C-alpha positions in Angstrom: -32.0 -9.5 -21.3 -31.0 -8.9 -17.7 -33.5 -8.2 -15.0 -33.3 -5.1 -12.8 -33.4 -5.6 -9.1 -35.6 -2.9 -7.7 -34.4 -2.1 -4.2 -33.5 0.8 -2.0 -30.5 -0.9 -0.4 -28.1 -3.6 -1.6 -26.6 -5.3 1.4 -23.4 -7.1 0.2 -22.9 -10.0 2.7 -25.6 -11.9 4.5 -23.6 -12.8 7.5 -24.1 -11.6 11.1 -23.6 -7.8 10.4 -25.6 -7.8 7.1 -28.5 -9.6 8.8 -28.5 -7.4 11.9 -28.4 -4.2 9.8 -31.2 -5.4 7.5 -33.4 -6.5 10.4 -33.2 -3.2 12.1 -33.6 -1.2 8.9 -36.8 -2.9 7.7 -38.3 -2.7 11.2 -38.1 1.1 11.2 -38.3 2.1 7.5 -40.6 1.1 4.6 -37.8 0.1 2.2 -36.8 -2.8 0.0 -33.6 -4.6 0.6 -31.7 -6.9 -1.8 -29.1 -9.1 0.0 -26.3 -10.8 -2.0 -23.9 -13.4 -0.7 -21.4 -15.8 -2.2 -22.5 -18.6 0.1 -25.6 -20.8 -0.4 -27.6 -19.0 2.4 -27.5 -16.6 5.2 -25.2 -16.8 8.2 -21.9 -15.9 6.7 -18.8 -17.8 7.9 -20.9 -19.9 10.3 -21.9 -21.9 7.2 -18.2 -23.0 6.9 -17.3 -23.2 10.6 -15.8 -26.2 12.3 -18.6 -28.4 13.6 -17.8 -28.2 17.3 -17.5 -24.4 17.5 -19.9 -22.4 19.8 -20.3 -18.7 20.3 -17.6 -17.6 22.7 -20.1 -15.1 24.2 -23.7 -15.4 25.4 -26.2 -16.1 22.7 -28.2 -13.0 23.6 -25.4 -10.8 22.4 -25.5 -12.3 18.9 -28.0 -12.3 16.0 -30.6 -9.7 14.9 -32.3 -7.1 17.1 -35.9 -8.4 16.6 -35.3 -12.0 17.4 -33.5 -13.4 20.4 -31.0 -16.2 19.6 -31.8 -19.0 22.0 -34.2 -18.5 24.9 -32.2 -16.2 27.1 -31.6 -19.2 29.3 -29.0 -19.6 32.1 -27.2 -22.9 32.0 -28.4 -25.3 34.8 -25.9 -28.1 34.4 -22.3 -28.6 33.2 -19.1 -26.6 33.8 -20.8 -23.3 33.0 -23.7 -23.6 35.4 -24.9 -20.1 36.1 -23.7 -18.6 32.9 -25.9 -17.8 29.9 -26.3 -20.3 27.1 -23.9 -20.2 24.1 -25.3 -21.4 20.8 -23.7 -24.1 18.7 -22.9 -23.7 15.1 -26.0 -25.7 14.0 -28.2 -23.6 16.3 -26.7 -20.4 14.8 -27.2 -21.5 11.2 -30.8 -22.6 11.9 -31.5 -19.3 13.6 -30.4 -17.2 10.7 -32.4 -19.4 8.3 -35.5 -18.9 10.4 -35.0 -15.1 10.6 -34.8 -15.0 6.8 -37.8 -17.3 6.1 -40.1 -16.4 9.0 -39.4 -12.7 9.4 -37.6 -11.1 6.4 -39.0 -12.8 3.3 -42.7 -12.6 4.3 -42.5 -8.8 4.4 -42.1 -8.8 0.7 -39.3 -6.2 1.2 -36.3 -8.4 1.4 -34.9 -10.5 -1.5 -31.8 -12.8 -1.1 -29.4 -13.6 -4.0 -27.3 -16.5 -2.7 -24.4 -18.1 -4.5 -23.8 -14.7 -6.1 -21.3 -11.9 -6.3 -21.8 -8.2 -6.4 -19.2 -7.1 -9.0 -19.1 -3.5 -7.9 -20.4 -2.1 -11.1 -24.1 -2.3 -10.4 -24.4 -5.9 -11.3 -25.1 -9.2 -9.4 -23.7 -12.3 -11.0 -24.9 -15.8 -10.1 -22.1 -18.3 -9.4 -24.5 -21.1 -10.4 -26.1 -20.0 -13.6 -24.0 -17.0 -14.7 -27.1 -14.9 -14.8 -26.4 -11.1 -14.5 -28.8 -8.8 -12.7 -28.8 -5.1 -12.8 -29.1 -3.1 -9.5 -31.3 -0.1 -9.8 -29.3 3.1 -9.8 -31.1 4.5 -6.7 -29.9 1.6 -4.6 -27.6 2.4 -1.7 -24.8 -0.2 -1.3 -24.2 -1.5 2.2 -20.8 -3.2 2.6 -21.3 -5.9 5.2 -18.0 -7.7 4.3 -15.5 -5.1 5.4 -14.6 -7.0 8.5 -15.5 -10.5 7.3 -13.2 -13.0 9.1 -10.7 -15.3 7.5 -11.3 -18.8 8.8 -9.2 -22.0 8.3 -11.8 -23.7 6.1 -11.4 -20.9 3.5 -7.8 -20.1 4.0 -4.8 -22.2 3.1 -2.1 -22.8 5.8 0.2 -19.7 6.1 3.2 -22.0 5.8 4.8 -24.4 3.4 3.8 -28.0 3.5 6.3 -30.6 2.6 5.6 -33.9 0.9 4.1 -36.4 3.2 3.2 -33.9 6.0 -0.2 -34.3 7.4 -2.0 -30.9 7.7 -5.7 -30.3 8.1 -7.8 -27.3 8.9 -9.5 -27.4 12.3 -12.7 -28.6 10.5 -10.9 -31.9 9.7 -10.6 -32.9 13.3 -14.1 -34.1 13.4 -13.6 -36.3 10.4 -10.6 -38.4 11.3 -10.7 -42.1 10.6 -7.8 -43.0 12.9 -5.8 -41.0 15.5 -2.2 -39.9 15.1 0.2 -40.3 17.9 0.6 -36.5 18.2 -1.6 -33.5 17.4 0.2 -30.2 16.6 -2.1 -27.2 17.1 -0.9 -24.1 15.2 -2.5 -20.9 16.3 -2.9 -18.6 19.3 -6.5 -17.5 19.2 -10.0 -18.8 19.9 -9.9 -21.5 17.2 -6.8 -23.0 18.6 -8.2 -23.0 22.2 -11.4 -24.6 20.9 -9.4 -27.3 19.1 -7.3 -28.1 22.3 -10.4 -28.2 24.5 -12.2 -30.5 22.1 -9.4 -32.9 21.8 -9.0 -33.1 25.5 -12.8 -33.7 25.9 -12.5 -36.6 23.5 -9.9 -38.4 25.5 -6.7 -37.2 23.9 -3.9 -37.1 26.5 -2.5 -33.6 27.1 1.0 -35.0 26.5 -0.1 -36.0 22.9 -0.7 -32.3 22.1 2.0 -29.9 20.9 0.6 -26.3 20.9 2.5 -23.9 18.6 1.6 -20.5 20.1 3.4 -17.6 18.3 1.9 -15.2 20.8 0.2 -15.7 24.1 -3.3 -14.2 24.4 -5.2 -12.3 27.0 -8.8 -13.4 27.1 -11.9 -12.1 28.9 -13.4 -14.0 31.7 -16.7 -15.2 30.4 -18.3 -14.9 33.8 -18.0 -11.1 33.7 -19.4 -10.7 30.2 -23.0 -11.7 30.7 -26.4 -10.3 29.7 -27.0 -8.9 33.2 -26.4 -5.2 33.5 -25.1 -5.5 37.1 -22.5 -8.0 35.9 -21.5 -6.3 32.7 -21.3 -2.8 34.2 -19.4 -4.0 37.2 -16.8 -5.4 34.7 -16.7 -2.0 33.0 -16.2 -0.2 36.3 -13.4 -2.6 37.2 -11.8 -1.8 33.9 -11.9 2.0 34.5 -10.5 1.6 38.0 -7.7 -0.6 36.8 -6.9 1.9 34.0 -6.6 4.8 36.5 -4.2 2.9 38.7 -2.1 1.3 35.8 1.4 2.5 35.1 1.7 0.7 31.7 -0.3 -1.5 29.4 1.1 -4.6 30.9 0.3 -3.3 34.3 -3.3 -2.6 33.2 -3.8 -6.2 32.1 -2.3 -7.6 35.2 -4.6 -5.5 37.3 -7.5 -6.7 35.2 -6.4 -10.2 35.8 -6.3 -9.6 39.5 -9.9 -8.2 39.3 -11.1 -11.3 37.5 -11.7 -9.6 34.2 -8.8 -11.0 32.1 -7.4 -14.5 31.9 -4.1 -15.8 30.5 -3.2 -19.4 30.0 0.4 -19.3 31.4 0.9 -17.0 34.3 4.7 -17.0 33.7 4.3 -15.4 30.3 3.1 -11.8 29.7 0.8 -11.9 26.7 1.2 -9.6 23.8 -2.1 -10.5 22.0 -5.4 -8.9 23.1 -8.2 -9.9 20.7 -9.9 -10.9 23.9 -12.5 -13.6 23.1 -14.1 -14.9 26.3 -13.0 -18.0 28.1 -14.5 -19.9 31.0 -12.6 -21.1 34.0 -13.0 -24.7 33.2 -11.6 -24.2 29.7 -8.6 -22.4 31.2 -8.0 -25.4 33.5 -8.0 -27.7 30.5 -5.7 -25.6 28.5 -3.2 -25.3 31.3 -2.8 -29.1 31.2 -1.0 -28.9 27.9 2.6 -28.5 28.8 4.3 -28.9 25.3 4.0 -25.3 24.1 6.3 -24.0 21.4 7.0 -20.3 21.3 9.4 -19.7 18.4 7.4 -17.4 16.3 5.2 -18.3 13.3 5.5 -21.6 11.5 7.4 -21.4 8.2 7.4 -25.0 7.0 5.9 -28.4 8.0 7.6 -31.7 7.1 7.1 -35.2 8.4 8.8 -35.2 11.8 9.7 -31.6 11.9 8.3 -28.0 12.0 10.5 -25.0 11.0 9.6 -21.7 12.7 10.9 -18.2 12.6 13.2 -19.0 15.5 14.5 -22.5 14.9 12.8 -25.9 14.5 11.2 -28.6 16.6 10.9 -32.3 16.1 7.4 -33.9 15.9 6.2 -37.4 15.7 6.6 -38.9 12.2 2.8 -39.3 11.9 1.9 -36.0 13.6 -1.3 -34.3 12.5 -0.8 -30.6 12.1 -4.0 -28.7 12.7 -4.3 -25.4 11.0 -5.9 -22.8 13.3 -3.8 -19.9 12.0 -6.1 -18.0 9.7 -6.1 -14.3 10.5 -9.7 -14.4 11.8 -11.1 -10.9 12.6 -9.8 -8.3 10.3 -8.2 -4.9 11.3 -8.6 -2.7 8.2 -8.5 1.1 8.7 -11.5 2.7 10.2 -13.7 4.6 7.7 -16.8 6.6 8.2 -19.8 4.2 8.3 -21.7 6.5 6.0 -19.6 7.3 3.0 -20.4 9.0 -0.3 -21.3 5.8 -2.1 -21.4 3.1 0.5 -22.5 2.3 4.0 -19.5 0.4 5.5 -20.6 -1.6 8.6 -18.2 -1.7 11.5 -18.6 -2.1 15.3 -19.7 0.9 17.2 -19.8 -0.2 20.8 -16.5 -2.0 21.4 -16.4 -5.7 20.6 -20.1 -6.3 19.7 -20.4 -6.3 15.9 -24.1 -7.4 15.8 -25.2 -4.6 18.0 -23.1 -2.1 16.0 -24.7 -3.2 12.7 -28.2 -3.2 14.1 -27.6 0.3 15.5 -26.4 1.5 12.1 -29.6 0.0 10.6 -31.8 1.9 13.2 -30.0 5.2 12.6 -30.2 4.8 8.9 -33.9 4.3 9.1 -34.5 7.2 11.5 -32.1 9.9 10.3 -31.7 11.7 6.9 -28.3 13.5 7.2 -25.2 11.3 6.8 -23.0 13.8 8.7 -25.3 13.5 11.7 -25.4 9.7 11.4 -21.6 9.6 11.4 -21.5 11.9 14.4 -23.8 9.7 16.3 -22.1 6.4 15.3 -18.4 6.6 14.9 -16.8 3.2 14.2 -14.7 1.2 16.6 -11.9 -1.1 15.6 -11.2 -4.7 16.6 -8.2 -5.2 18.8 -5.1 -7.3 18.3 -2.5 -5.8 20.5 -2.8 -4.4 24.1 -2.5 -0.8 22.8 -5.3 -1.5 20.2 -7.5 -3.0 23.0 -7.1 0.2 24.9 -7.9 2.3 21.9 -10.9 0.1 21.0 -12.4 0.8 24.5 -11.7 4.5 24.3 -13.4 4.9 21.0 -16.2 2.5 21.9 -17.0 4.4 25.1 -17.0 7.7 23.3 -19.3 6.3 20.6 -21.6 5.0 23.4 -21.8 8.5 24.9 -22.6 9.9 21.4 -25.4 7.6 20.4 -26.7 7.4 23.9 -27.3 11.1 24.1 -30.2 10.7 21.7 -33.4 9.7 23.6 -34.9 7.6 20.9 -31.7 5.7 20.2 -31.1 5.1 24.0 -34.7 3.8 24.3 -34.2 1.5 21.3 -30.8 0.3 22.6 -32.2 -0.5 26.0 -34.8 -2.8 24.5 -32.3 -4.7 22.3 -30.6 -7.8 23.9 -27.6 -7.3 21.6 -26.6 -4.3 23.6 -24.5 -5.7 26.5 -24.8 -2.5 28.6 -28.6 -2.1 28.4 -30.8 -1.7 31.4 -34.1 -2.9 30.1 -37.3 -0.9 30.9 -38.8 -2.1 34.2 -35.5 -3.6 35.4 -35.8 -4.1 39.2 -32.2 -3.0 39.8 -30.0 -4.3 42.6 -27.3 -3.1 45.0 -24.7 -4.5 42.7 -26.0 -2.5 39.8 -26.2 0.7 41.9 -22.6 0.2 42.9 -21.5 -0.4 39.3 -23.3 2.8 38.1 -21.8 4.8 40.9 -18.3 3.6 40.2 -18.7 4.3 36.5 -19.9 7.8 37.3 -16.9 8.4 39.5 -14.2 6.7 37.4 -15.5 6.6 33.8 -14.0 9.9 32.6 -10.6 9.6 34.2 -10.5 5.9 33.3 -11.0 6.7 29.6 -8.5 9.5 29.7 -5.9 7.1 31.2 -6.7 4.4 28.6 -6.2 7.0 25.9 -2.8 7.9 27.3 -1.8 4.2 27.7 -2.9 3.3 24.1 
């Protein structure tokens, strides 16, 4: 006889967005939440991440609204002195475990079903025992997996692998028993840049790295995406001013590069990819030391001594190790209303900050009754891939910010939550830089967004 899970909400996915939503919800509503995840615990894809990965953004922007990830510290040594700390994968996993055990479970209002699947028909099925649990009919389903990333550890290489070819996901780099004479990094995004920087930091000569980059990426300068309102809002003002002056999308990004907002690895190549993770100046210097870059489209087949691509082939060392960093990563499904007839589908709201968006959805769910009003206040924002999508992401994110920011209680809540990159906390002393940023945004925000909309 199956047991019925008595809960008001079933959150499907206990990763970053599911945890942020649940944390905000139980903080502002007396409800019971069941969380289900196929992995063995909370933390989502971080439980399968490569061991040398760190957050690409400041720790303060990540996690749940009630509990700061890290100590809000500024780095005092190393190449990122003066920038806010970025958590390692082990710190992130420990953090989520502590949020679950120290905050959520003791309330008696959260229950986790790990190593389990929600089958979509009102049942939870254990992957370990096969036990089937019934979800109470009154339960509202929250889809926290809609934007779940594909990562190399869970995704086979998107190309054929011939007999004898050595191919490993990026996770395998930290487990090598002996070095190859050549590393071939396949991928254009953050995972590939992490792999290259890690290899160089471990003494691999730049000439021993071949980087297969189907597209060149634009990346955000980490120095201007910091948990300091003067810094973050100055970056936003620079973006609006660049948009107003831009004659095309390429021109926009070149202006942003000139303003110190955007970075590109090779200044002789105009990037077409704009997922825009953050990158530090020291990482950029390391990446520019790799001169063997292959730009012949996506890899089609790997064989000992040769890689075949969309546009020809290249020779590699006979013992070359091909490192798969080419999973699709962040997803780009169609935007849907967050509050649907049957399901709450978590998506970013402020551009590019998924934890804040999920937490905001949890707060609004707890404090509002009408789904139409919730959707009006919190329209979803997509992730970007291309330059045009980046422009659209910022247009929609800015409009969403104006919408939820018009509600006094939401604005007051958002200004207290470190996950919100644009918050000005109560009691903030202010500064001349902050005053200047706010004045520039006041003057250029509306025409800047109109221009971004036209460009995108």
